[in-house]
Every structure is written in structure tokens, then in C-alpha cells.
mmCIF file as gemmi writes it, N, C-alpha and C atoms, coordinates in Angstrom:
data_model
loop_
_atom_site.group_PDB
_atom_site.id
_atom_site.type_symbol
_atom_site.label_atom_id
_atom_site.label_alt_id
_atom_site.label_comp_id
_atom_site.label_asym_id
_atom_site.label_entity_id
_atom_site.label_seq_id
_atom_site.pdbx_PDB_ins_code
_atom_site.Cartn_x
_atom_site.Cartn_y
_atom_site.Cartn_z
_atom_site.occupancy
_atom_site.B_iso_or_equiv
_atom_site.pdbx_formal_charge
_atom_site.auth_seq_id
_atom_site.auth_asym_id
_atom_site.pdbx_PDB_model_num
ATOM 1 N N . UNK Axp A 1 ? 62.608 -38.311 -116.462 1 0 ? 1 A 1
ATOM 2 C CA . UNK Axp A 1 ? 62.799 -39.491 -117.15 1 0 ? 1 A 1
ATOM 3 C C . UNK Axp A 1 ? 61.93 -40.914 -116.595 1 0 ? 1 A 1
ATOM 4 N N . UNK Axp A 2 ? 61.615 -41.411 -117.598 1 0 ? 2 A 1
ATOM 5 C CA . UNK Axp A 2 ? 60.917 -42.801 -117.592 1 0 ? 2 A 1
ATOM 6 C C . UNK Axp A 2 ? 61.805 -43.907 -117.338 1 0 ? 2 A 1
ATOM 7 N N . UNK Axp A 3 ? 61.217 -44.807 -116.403 1 0 ? 3 A 1
ATOM 8 C CA . UNK Axp A 3 ? 62.065 -46.059 -115.956 1 0 ? 3 A 1
ATOM 9 C C . UNK Axp A 3 ? 61.923 -47.007 -117.122 1 0 ? 3 A 1
ATOM 10 N N . UNK Axp A 4 ? 62.925 -47.557 -117.477 1 0 ? 4 A 1
ATOM 11 C CA . UNK Axp A 4 ? 62.724 -48.613 -118.684 1 0 ? 4 A 1
ATOM 12 C C . UNK Axp A 4 ? 62.877 -50.174 -117.972 1 0 ? 4 A 1
ATOM 13 N N . UNK Axp A 5 ? 61.924 -50.972 -118.211 1 0 ? 5 A 1
ATOM 14 C CA . UNK Axp A 5 ? 61.981 -52.464 -117.639 1 0 ? 5 A 1
ATOM 15 C C . UNK Axp A 5 ? 61.654 -53.241 -118.911 1 0 ? 5 A 1
ATOM 16 N N . UNK Axp A 6 ? 62.666 -54.588 -118.754 1 0 ? 6 A 1
ATOM 17 C CA . UNK Axp A 6 ? 62.452 -55.629 -120.012 1 0 ? 6 A 1
ATOM 18 C C . UNK Axp A 6 ? 61.854 -56.878 -119.159 1 0 ? 6 A 1
ATOM 19 N N . UNK Axp A 7 ? 60.733 -57.396 -120.166 1 0 ? 7 A 1
ATOM 20 C CA . UNK Axp A 7 ? 60.473 -58.628 -119.583 1 0 ? 7 A 1
ATOM 21 C C . UNK Axp A 7 ? 61.464 -59.678 -120.021 1 0 ? 7 A 1
ATOM 22 N N . UNK Axp A 8 ? 61.3 -60.816 -119.445 1 0 ? 8 A 1
ATOM 23 C CA . UNK Axp A 8 ? 62.406 -61.974 -119.649 1 0 ? 8 A 1
ATOM 24 C C . UNK Axp A 8 ? 62.289 -62.274 -120.94 1 0 ? 8 A 1
ATOM 25 N N . UNK Axp A 9 ? 61.267 -62.345 -121.876 1 0 ? 9 A 1
ATOM 26 C CA . UNK Axp A 9 ? 61.598 -62.672 -123.163 1 0 ? 9 A 1
ATOM 27 C C . UNK Axp A 9 ? 62.247 -61.495 -123.859 1 0 ? 9 A 1
ATOM 28 N N . UNK Axp A 10 ? 62.16 -60.408 -123.668 1 0 ? 10 A 1
ATOM 29 C CA . UNK Axp A 10 ? 62.82 -59.171 -124.068 1 0 ? 10 A 1
ATOM 30 C C . UNK Axp A 10 ? 64.183 -59.049 -123.849 1 0 ? 10 A 1
ATOM 31 N N . UNK Axp A 11 ? 64.677 -59.612 -122.602 1 0 ? 11 A 1
ATOM 32 C CA . UNK Axp A 11 ? 65.817 -59.822 -122.184 1 0 ? 11 A 1
ATOM 33 C C . UNK Axp A 11 ? 66.76 -61.096 -122.904 1 0 ? 11 A 1
ATOM 34 N N . UNK Axp A 12 ? 66.059 -62.093 -123.304 1 0 ? 12 A 1
ATOM 35 C CA . UNK Axp A 12 ? 66.719 -63.097 -124.079 1 0 ? 12 A 1
ATOM 36 C C . UNK Axp A 12 ? 66.601 -62.563 -125.31 1 0 ? 12 A 1
ATOM 37 N N . UNK Axp A 13 ? 65.98 -61.932 -126.082 1 0 ? 13 A 1
ATOM 38 C CA . UNK Axp A 13 ? 65.999 -61.226 -127.211 1 0 ? 13 A 1
ATOM 39 C C . UNK Axp A 13 ? 67.014 -60.107 -127.226 1 0 ? 13 A 1
ATOM 40 N N . UNK Axp A 14 ? 67.311 -59.473 -126.497 1 0 ? 14 A 1
ATOM 41 C CA . UNK Axp A 14 ? 68.19 -58.327 -126.272 1 0 ? 14 A 1
ATOM 42 C C . UNK Axp A 14 ? 69.646 -59.06 -126.207 1 0 ? 14 A 1
ATOM 43 N N . UNK Axp A 15 ? 69.761 -59.784 -125.515 1 0 ? 15 A 1
ATOM 44 C CA . UNK Axp A 15 ? 71.22 -60.697 -125.526 1 0 ? 15 A 1
ATOM 45 C C . UNK Axp A 15 ? 71.505 -61.423 -126.787 1 0 ? 15 A 1
ATOM 46 N N . UNK Axp A 16 ? 70.868 -61.724 -127.664 1 0 ? 16 A 1
ATOM 47 C CA . UNK Axp A 16 ? 71.226 -62.291 -128.944 1 0 ? 16 A 1
ATOM 48 C C . UNK Axp A 16 ? 71.681 -61.173 -130.085 1 0 ? 16 A 1
ATOM 49 N N . UNK Axp A 17 ? 71.219 -59.779 -129.796 1 0 ? 17 A 1
ATOM 50 C CA . UNK Axp A 17 ? 71.768 -58.717 -130.519 1 0 ? 17 A 1
ATOM 51 C C . UNK Axp A 17 ? 73.102 -58.428 -130.614 1 0 ? 17 A 1
ATOM 52 N N . UNK Axp A 18 ? 73.765 -57.93 -131.613 1 0 ? 18 A 1
ATOM 53 C CA . UNK Axp A 18 ? 75.275 -57.679 -131.578 1 0 ? 18 A 1
ATOM 54 C C . UNK Axp A 18 ? 75.31 -56.041 -130.733 1 0 ? 18 A 1
ATOM 55 N N . UNK Axp A 19 ? 76.552 -56.26 -130.401 1 0 ? 19 A 1
ATOM 56 C CA . UNK Axp A 19 ? 76.954 -54.868 -129.413 1 0 ? 19 A 1
ATOM 57 C C . UNK Axp A 19 ? 76.708 -53.876 -130.128 1 0 ? 19 A 1
ATOM 58 N N . UNK Axp A 20 ? 76.848 -53.577 -131.555 1 0 ? 20 A 1
ATOM 59 C CA . UNK Axp A 20 ? 76.466 -52.401 -132.033 1 0 ? 20 A 1
ATOM 60 C C . UNK Axp A 20 ? 75.08 -52.127 -132.187 1 0 ? 20 A 1
ATOM 61 N N . UNK Axp A 21 ? 74.241 -53.289 -132.363 1 0 ? 21 A 1
ATOM 62 C CA . UNK Axp A 21 ? 72.808 -53.012 -132.704 1 0 ? 21 A 1
ATOM 63 C C . UNK Axp A 21 ? 72.04 -52.554 -131.11 1 0 ? 21 A 1
ATOM 64 N N . UNK Axp A 22 ? 72.61 -53.357 -130.26 1 0 ? 22 A 1
ATOM 65 C CA . UNK Axp A 22 ? 72.037 -52.793 -129.003 1 0 ? 22 A 1
ATOM 66 C C . UNK Axp A 22 ? 72.399 -51.508 -128.438 1 0 ? 22 A 1
ATOM 67 N N . UNK Axp A 23 ? 73.552 -50.987 -128.822 1 0 ? 23 A 1
ATOM 68 C CA . UNK Axp A 23 ? 73.94 -49.579 -128.603 1 0 ? 23 A 1
ATOM 69 C C . UNK Axp A 23 ? 73.284 -48.655 -129.421 1 0 ? 23 A 1
ATOM 70 N N . UNK Axp A 24 ? 72.838 -48.875 -130.57 1 0 ? 24 A 1
ATOM 71 C CA . UNK Axp A 24 ? 71.864 -48.013 -131.594 1 0 ? 24 A 1
ATOM 72 C C . UNK Axp A 24 ? 70.381 -48.205 -130.931 1 0 ? 24 A 1
ATOM 73 N N . UNK Axp A 25 ? 70.008 -49.324 -130.391 1 0 ? 25 A 1
ATOM 74 C CA . UNK Axp A 25 ? 68.629 -49.408 -129.834 1 0 ? 25 A 1
ATOM 75 C C . UNK Axp A 25 ? 68.631 -48.657 -128.757 1 0 ? 25 A 1
ATOM 76 N N . UNK Axp A 26 ? 69.537 -48.925 -127.714 1 0 ? 26 A 1
ATOM 77 C CA . UNK Axp A 26 ? 69.628 -48.458 -126.388 1 0 ? 26 A 1
ATOM 78 C C . UNK Axp A 26 ? 69.704 -46.79 -126.401 1 0 ? 26 A 1
ATOM 79 N N . UNK Axp A 27 ? 70.186 -46.103 -127.413 1 0 ? 27 A 1
ATOM 80 C CA . UNK Axp A 27 ? 70.377 -44.583 -127.549 1 0 ? 27 A 1
ATOM 81 C C . UNK Axp A 27 ? 69.006 -44.24 -127.796 1 0 ? 27 A 1
ATOM 82 N N . UNK Axp A 28 ? 68.388 -44.899 -128.689 1 0 ? 28 A 1
ATOM 83 C CA . UNK Axp A 28 ? 66.703 -44.625 -129.172 1 0 ? 28 A 1
ATOM 84 C C . UNK Axp A 28 ? 65.798 -44.753 -128.053 1 0 ? 28 A 1
ATOM 85 N N . UNK Axp A 29 ? 66.28 -45.707 -127.228 1 0 ? 29 A 1
ATOM 86 C CA . UNK Axp A 29 ? 65.089 -46.065 -126.252 1 0 ? 29 A 1
ATOM 87 C C . UNK Axp A 29 ? 65.434 -44.972 -124.852 1 0 ? 29 A 1
ATOM 88 N N . UNK Axp A 30 ? 66.602 -44.564 -124.634 1 0 ? 30 A 1
ATOM 89 C CA . UNK Axp A 30 ? 67.026 -43.654 -123.733 1 0 ? 30 A 1
ATOM 90 C C . UNK Axp A 30 ? 66.441 -42.41 -124.034 1 0 ? 30 A 1
ATOM 91 N N . UNK Axp A 31 ? 66.482 -41.879 -125.395 1 0 ? 31 A 1
ATOM 92 C CA . UNK Axp A 31 ? 66.232 -40.629 -125.789 1 0 ? 31 A 1
ATOM 93 C C . UNK Axp A 31 ? 64.633 -40.67 -125.661 1 0 ? 31 A 1
ATOM 94 N N . UNK Axp A 32 ? 64.103 -41.48 -125.737 1 0 ? 32 A 1
ATOM 95 C CA . UNK Axp A 32 ? 62.698 -41.695 -125.843 1 0 ? 32 A 1
ATOM 96 C C . UNK Axp A 32 ? 62.127 -41.569 -124.305 1 0 ? 32 A 1
ATOM 97 N N . UNK Axp A 33 ? 62.739 -42.345 -123.331 1 0 ? 33 A 1
ATOM 98 C CA . UNK Axp A 33 ? 62.369 -42.135 -122.012 1 0 ? 33 A 1
ATOM 99 C C . UNK Axp A 33 ? 62.812 -40.784 -121.608 1 0 ? 33 A 1
ATOM 100 N N . UNK Axp A 34 ? 63.759 -40.042 -121.859 1 0 ? 34 A 1
ATOM 101 C CA . UNK Axp A 34 ? 63.882 -38.833 -121.574 1 0 ? 34 A 1
ATOM 102 C C . UNK Axp A 34 ? 62.881 -37.689 -122.066 1 0 ? 34 A 1
ATOM 103 N N . UNK Axp A 35 ? 62.915 -37.708 -123.539 1 0 ? 35 A 1
ATOM 104 C CA . UNK Axp A 35 ? 62.327 -36.577 -124.034 1 0 ? 35 A 1
ATOM 105 C C . UNK Axp A 35 ? 61.06 -36.931 -124.706 1 0 ? 35 A 1
ATOM 106 N N . UNK Axp A 36 ? 60.603 -38.118 -124.892 1 0 ? 36 A 1
ATOM 107 C CA . UNK Axp A 36 ? 59.605 -38.506 -125.479 1 0 ? 36 A 1
ATOM 108 C C . UNK Axp A 36 ? 59.593 -38.222 -127.16 1 0 ? 36 A 1
ATOM 109 N N . UNK Axp A 37 ? 60.635 -38.069 -127.433 1 0 ? 37 A 1
ATOM 110 C CA . UNK Axp A 37 ? 61.32 -38.057 -128.963 1 0 ? 37 A 1
ATOM 111 C C . UNK Axp A 37 ? 61.59 -39.221 -129.302 1 0 ? 37 A 1
ATOM 112 N N . UNK Axp A 38 ? 61.241 -39.458 -130.997 1 0 ? 38 A 1
ATOM 113 C CA . UNK Axp A 38 ? 61.477 -40.434 -131.399 1 0 ? 38 A 1
ATOM 114 C C . UNK Axp A 38 ? 60.625 -40.993 -132.529 1 0 ? 38 A 1
ATOM 115 N N . UNK Axp A 39 ? 60.549 -42.375 -133.337 1 0 ? 39 A 1
ATOM 116 C CA . UNK Axp A 39 ? 59.851 -42.66 -134.214 1 0 ? 39 A 1
ATOM 117 C C . UNK Axp A 39 ? 59.077 -43.644 -133.399 1 0 ? 39 A 1
ATOM 118 N N . UNK Axp A 40 ? 58.046 -43.394 -132.676 1 0 ? 40 A 1
ATOM 119 C CA . UNK Axp A 40 ? 57.427 -44.135 -131.924 1 0 ? 40 A 1
ATOM 120 C C . UNK Axp A 40 ? 55.709 -44.156 -132.522 1 0 ? 40 A 1
ATOM 121 N N . UNK Axp A 41 ? 55.332 -45.346 -132.666 1 0 ? 41 A 1
ATOM 122 C CA . UNK Axp A 41 ? 53.576 -45.401 -133.012 1 0 ? 41 A 1
ATOM 123 C C . UNK Axp A 41 ? 52.864 -46.318 -132.063 1 0 ? 41 A 1
ATOM 124 N N . UNK Axp A 42 ? 51.568 -46.21 -132.261 1 0 ? 42 A 1
ATOM 125 C CA . UNK Axp A 42 ? 50.728 -47.107 -131.471 1 0 ? 42 A 1
ATOM 126 C C . UNK Axp A 42 ? 50.408 -48.215 -132.3 1 0 ? 42 A 1
ATOM 127 N N . UNK Axp A 43 ? 50.463 -49.273 -131.785 1 0 ? 43 A 1
ATOM 128 C CA . UNK Axp A 43 ? 50.446 -50.814 -132.363 1 0 ? 43 A 1
ATOM 129 C C . UNK Axp A 43 ? 48.778 -50.792 -132.977 1 0 ? 43 A 1
ATOM 130 N N . UNK Axp A 44 ? 48.491 -51.17 -134.083 1 0 ? 44 A 1
ATOM 131 C CA . UNK Axp A 44 ? 47.119 -51.302 -134.558 1 0 ? 44 A 1
ATOM 132 C C . UNK Axp A 44 ? 46.77 -53.08 -134.133 1 0 ? 44 A 1
ATOM 133 N N . UNK Axp A 45 ? 45.318 -52.925 -133.515 1 0 ? 45 A 1
ATOM 134 C CA . UNK Axp A 45 ? 44.78 -54.194 -133.183 1 0 ? 45 A 1
ATOM 135 C C . UNK Axp A 45 ? 45.123 -54.608 -131.726 1 0 ? 45 A 1
ATOM 136 N N . UNK Axp A 46 ? 46.103 -54.26 -131.158 1 0 ? 46 A 1
ATOM 137 C CA . UNK Axp A 46 ? 46.531 -54.764 -129.928 1 0 ? 46 A 1
ATOM 138 C C . UNK Axp A 46 ? 47.178 -53.448 -129.257 1 0 ? 46 A 1
ATOM 139 N N . UNK Axp A 47 ? 47.137 -53.613 -127.591 1 0 ? 47 A 1
ATOM 140 C CA . UNK Axp A 47 ? 47.727 -52.472 -126.877 1 0 ? 47 A 1
ATOM 141 C C . UNK Axp A 47 ? 49.229 -52.502 -127.031 1 0 ? 47 A 1
ATOM 142 N N . UNK Axp A 48 ? 49.795 -51.043 -127.08 1 0 ? 48 A 1
ATOM 143 C CA . UNK Axp A 48 ? 51.39 -51.234 -127.126 1 0 ? 48 A 1
ATOM 144 C C . UNK Axp A 48 ? 51.643 -50.172 -128.012 1 0 ? 48 A 1
ATOM 145 N N . UNK Axp A 49 ? 52.811 -49.977 -128.177 1 0 ? 49 A 1
ATOM 146 C CA . UNK Axp A 49 ? 53.501 -48.989 -128.945 1 0 ? 49 A 1
ATOM 147 C C . UNK Axp A 49 ? 54.773 -49.724 -129.571 1 0 ? 49 A 1
ATOM 148 N N . UNK Axp A 50 ? 55.358 -48.886 -130.43 1 0 ? 50 A 1
ATOM 149 C CA . UNK Axp A 50 ? 56.677 -49.717 -131.259 1 0 ? 50 A 1
ATOM 150 C C . UNK Axp A 50 ? 57.484 -48.352 -131.36 1 0 ? 50 A 1
ATOM 151 N N . UNK Axp A 51 ? 58.862 -48.645 -131.213 1 0 ? 51 A 1
ATOM 152 C CA . UNK Axp A 51 ? 59.883 -47.641 -131.517 1 0 ? 51 A 1
ATOM 153 C C . UNK Axp A 51 ? 60.751 -48.201 -132.664 1 0 ? 51 A 1
ATOM 154 N N . UNK Axp A 52 ? 60.871 -47.482 -133.713 1 0 ? 52 A 1
ATOM 155 C CA . UNK Axp A 52 ? 61.575 -47.826 -134.78 1 0 ? 52 A 1
ATOM 156 C C . UNK Axp A 52 ? 63.315 -47.481 -134.417 1 0 ? 52 A 1
ATOM 157 N N . UNK Axp A 53 ? 64.041 -48.305 -134.77 1 0 ? 53 A 1
ATOM 158 C CA . UNK Axp A 53 ? 65.497 -47.833 -134.766 1 0 ? 53 A 1
ATOM 159 C C . UNK Axp A 53 ? 66.098 -48.601 -135.775 1 0 ? 53 A 1
ATOM 160 N N . UNK Axp A 54 ? 66.031 -47.782 -137.119 1 0 ? 54 A 1
ATOM 161 C CA . UNK Axp A 54 ? 66.776 -48.362 -138.085 1 0 ? 54 A 1
ATOM 162 C C . UNK Axp A 54 ? 65.76 -49.563 -138.938 1 0 ? 54 A 1
ATOM 163 N N . UNK Axp A 55 ? 66.361 -51.11 -138.779 1 0 ? 55 A 1
ATOM 164 C CA . UNK Axp A 55 ? 65.654 -52.154 -139.289 1 0 ? 55 A 1
ATOM 165 C C . UNK Axp A 55 ? 64.993 -52.644 -138.055 1 0 ? 55 A 1
ATOM 166 N N . UNK Axp A 56 ? 65.362 -52.313 -136.673 1 0 ? 56 A 1
ATOM 167 C CA . UNK Axp A 56 ? 64.893 -52.961 -135.577 1 0 ? 56 A 1
ATOM 168 C C . UNK Axp A 56 ? 63.576 -52.493 -135.049 1 0 ? 56 A 1
ATOM 169 N N . UNK Axp A 57 ? 63.134 -53.039 -134.199 1 0 ? 57 A 1
ATOM 170 C CA . UNK Axp A 57 ? 61.642 -52.567 -133.642 1 0 ? 57 A 1
ATOM 171 C C . UNK Axp A 57 ? 61.757 -52.887 -132.144 1 0 ? 57 A 1
ATOM 172 N N . UNK Axp A 58 ? 61.15 -52.068 -131.505 1 0 ? 58 A 1
ATOM 173 C CA . UNK Axp A 58 ? 61.077 -52.484 -129.949 1 0 ? 58 A 1
ATOM 174 C C . UNK Axp A 58 ? 59.687 -52.245 -129.424 1 0 ? 58 A 1
ATOM 175 N N . UNK Axp A 59 ? 58.915 -53.163 -129.203 1 0 ? 59 A 1
ATOM 176 C CA . UNK Axp A 59 ? 57.395 -53.17 -128.564 1 0 ? 59 A 1
ATOM 177 C C . UNK Axp A 59 ? 57.589 -53.088 -127.245 1 0 ? 59 A 1
ATOM 178 N N . UNK Axp A 60 ? 56.541 -52.093 -126.789 1 0 ? 60 A 1
ATOM 179 C CA . UNK Axp A 60 ? 56.716 -51.792 -125.464 1 0 ? 60 A 1
ATOM 180 C C . UNK Axp A 60 ? 55.173 -51.133 -124.828 1 0 ? 60 A 1
ATOM 181 N N . UNK Axp A 61 ? 54.929 -51.253 -123.643 1 0 ? 61 A 1
ATOM 182 C CA . UNK Axp A 61 ? 53.766 -50.624 -123.09 1 0 ? 61 A 1
ATOM 183 C C . UNK Axp A 61 ? 54.087 -49.585 -122.212 1 0 ? 61 A 1
ATOM 184 N N . UNK Axp A 62 ? 53.58 -48.59 -121.951 1 0 ? 62 A 1
ATOM 185 C CA . UNK Axp A 62 ? 53.921 -47.133 -120.716 1 0 ? 62 A 1
ATOM 186 C C . UNK Axp A 62 ? 52.738 -47.262 -119.779 1 0 ? 62 A 1
ATOM 187 N N . UNK Axp A 63 ? 53.358 -47.314 -118.572 1 0 ? 63 A 1
ATOM 188 C CA . UNK Axp A 63 ? 52.286 -47.458 -117.7 1 0 ? 63 A 1
ATOM 189 C C . UNK Axp A 63 ? 53.039 -46.344 -116.401 1 0 ? 63 A 1
ATOM 190 N N . UNK Axp A 64 ? 52.308 -45.025 -116.334 1 0 ? 64 A 1
ATOM 191 C CA . UNK Axp A 64 ? 52.79 -44.155 -115.529 1 0 ? 64 A 1
ATOM 192 C C . UNK Axp A 64 ? 54.196 -43.874 -115.944 1 0 ? 64 A 1
ATOM 193 N N . UNK Axp A 65 ? 55.105 -43.725 -114.908 1 0 ? 65 A 1
ATOM 194 C CA . UNK Axp A 65 ? 56.657 -43.574 -115.542 1 0 ? 65 A 1
ATOM 195 C C . UNK Axp A 65 ? 57.452 -44.673 -115.678 1 0 ? 65 A 1
ATOM 196 N N . UNK Axp A 66 ? 56.813 -45.833 -116.43 1 0 ? 66 A 1
ATOM 197 C CA . UNK Axp A 66 ? 57.677 -46.814 -116.631 1 0 ? 66 A 1
ATOM 198 C C . UNK Axp A 66 ? 57.278 -47.383 -118.059 1 0 ? 66 A 1
ATOM 199 N N . UNK Axp A 67 ? 58.318 -47.571 -118.693 1 0 ? 67 A 1
ATOM 200 C CA . UNK Axp A 67 ? 58.408 -48.39 -119.905 1 0 ? 67 A 1
ATOM 201 C C . UNK Axp A 67 ? 58.763 -49.619 -119.99 1 0 ? 67 A 1
ATOM 202 N N . UNK Axp A 68 ? 57.743 -50.609 -120.118 1 0 ? 68 A 1
ATOM 203 C CA . UNK Axp A 68 ? 58.128 -52.031 -120.12 1 0 ? 68 A 1
ATOM 204 C C . UNK Axp A 68 ? 58.127 -52.543 -121.526 1 0 ? 68 A 1
ATOM 205 N N . UNK Axp A 69 ? 59.367 -53.013 -121.8 1 0 ? 69 A 1
ATOM 206 C CA . UNK Axp A 69 ? 59.844 -53.377 -123.193 1 0 ? 69 A 1
ATOM 207 C C . UNK Axp A 69 ? 59.085 -55.319 -123.324 1 0 ? 69 A 1
ATOM 208 N N . UNK Axp A 70 ? 58.641 -55.18 -124.16 1 0 ? 70 A 1
ATOM 209 C CA . UNK Axp A 70 ? 58.124 -56.671 -124.35 1 0 ? 70 A 1
ATOM 210 C C . UNK Axp A 70 ? 58.776 -57.572 -125.619 1 0 ? 70 A 1
ATOM 211 N N . UNK Axp A 71 ? 59.171 -56.93 -126.277 1 0 ? 71 A 1
ATOM 212 C CA . UNK Axp A 71 ? 59.92 -57.516 -127.596 1 0 ? 71 A 1
ATOM 213 C C . UNK Axp A 71 ? 60.911 -56.661 -128.148 1 0 ? 71 A 1
ATOM 214 N N . UNK Axp A 72 ? 61.905 -57.367 -128.699 1 0 ? 72 A 1
ATOM 215 C CA . UNK Axp A 72 ? 63.018 -56.462 -129.679 1 0 ? 72 A 1
ATOM 216 C C . UNK Axp A 72 ? 63.556 -57.378 -130.5 1 0 ? 72 A 1
ATOM 217 N N . UNK Axp A 73 ? 63.47 -56.927 -131.703 1 0 ? 73 A 1
ATOM 218 C CA . UNK Axp A 73 ? 63.689 -57.818 -133.031 1 0 ? 73 A 1
ATOM 219 C C . UNK Axp A 73 ? 63.478 -57.036 -134.307 1 0 ? 73 A 1
ATOM 220 N N . UNK Axp A 74 ? 64.29 -57.74 -135.471 1 0 ? 74 A 1
ATOM 221 C CA . UNK Axp A 74 ? 64.242 -57.174 -136.712 1 0 ? 74 A 1
ATOM 222 C C . UNK Axp A 74 ? 62.698 -57.091 -137.162 1 0 ? 74 A 1
ATOM 223 N N . UNK Axp A 75 ? 62.683 -55.861 -138.211 1 0 ? 75 A 1
ATOM 224 C CA . UNK Axp A 75 ? 61.264 -55.613 -138.52 1 0 ? 75 A 1
ATOM 225 C C . UNK Axp A 75 ? 60.658 -56.791 -139.372 1 0 ? 75 A 1
ATOM 226 N N . UNK Axp A 76 ? 61.369 -57.64 -139.823 1 0 ? 76 A 1
ATOM 227 C CA . UNK Axp A 76 ? 60.552 -58.844 -140.72 1 0 ? 76 A 1
ATOM 228 C C . UNK Axp A 76 ? 60.165 -59.878 -139.881 1 0 ? 76 A 1
ATOM 229 N N . UNK Axp A 77 ? 60.445 -59.649 -138.587 1 0 ? 77 A 1
ATOM 230 C CA . UNK Axp A 77 ? 60.202 -60.94 -137.655 1 0 ? 77 A 1
ATOM 231 C C . UNK Axp A 77 ? 59.497 -60.22 -136.385 1 0 ? 77 A 1
ATOM 232 N N . UNK Axp A 78 ? 59.549 -59.08 -135.923 1 0 ? 78 A 1
ATOM 233 C CA . UNK Axp A 78 ? 58.96 -58.912 -134.612 1 0 ? 78 A 1
ATOM 234 C C . UNK Axp A 78 ? 57.429 -58.767 -134.611 1 0 ? 78 A 1
ATOM 235 N N . UNK Axp A 79 ? 56.661 -58.899 -135.739 1 0 ? 79 A 1
ATOM 236 C CA . UNK Axp A 79 ? 55.355 -58.733 -135.676 1 0 ? 79 A 1
ATOM 237 C C . UNK Axp A 79 ? 54.661 -60.173 -135.924 1 0 ? 79 A 1
ATOM 238 N N . UNK Axp A 80 ? 55.357 -61.204 -136.193 1 0 ? 80 A 1
ATOM 239 C CA . UNK Axp A 80 ? 54.723 -62.785 -136.327 1 0 ? 80 A 1
ATOM 240 C C . UNK Axp A 80 ? 54.124 -62.901 -135.16 1 0 ? 80 A 1
């Protein structure tokens, strides 16, 4: 299983989400960390990847056994 780390900006965004949304994203993120399965794509034009969880997106990078979450937000706002 890969270790999941959050940047300080991602932690601030995470805390603003509802408990239900956090639970939904947490499940998808942990599943990806354990199995590598999920709706994950490489970002175009920048380094990193995105994980889709309904209308929510998690932008992250992977280094070795570590997933570093850089941003968490709604799909209409996350790419701005």
C-alpha cells in the first residue's frame, strides 16, 4: 500500500468538504493506494495525475511509495 500525504493547501481544501464527500473521496483514494484501481488519468500540460470521485477531483503526484495530494475540489473549480 502506498502512503498518502497531503500538502497544507490540500488539507485546507479537505477540511472545507462535507463529511459525506470526504468519506466518498477517502474510499476512492485508499482503494487507489492499495490496488492501483480507480478512475485515474495523467494531467495534460503539467506533471501529476487526477483521481475522479463523482463530481470531485483529487490532484496528486506519485513518488516511489508515496502519493502526495496537492489539491481537492469540485470539477468546475479544480483546474483553474
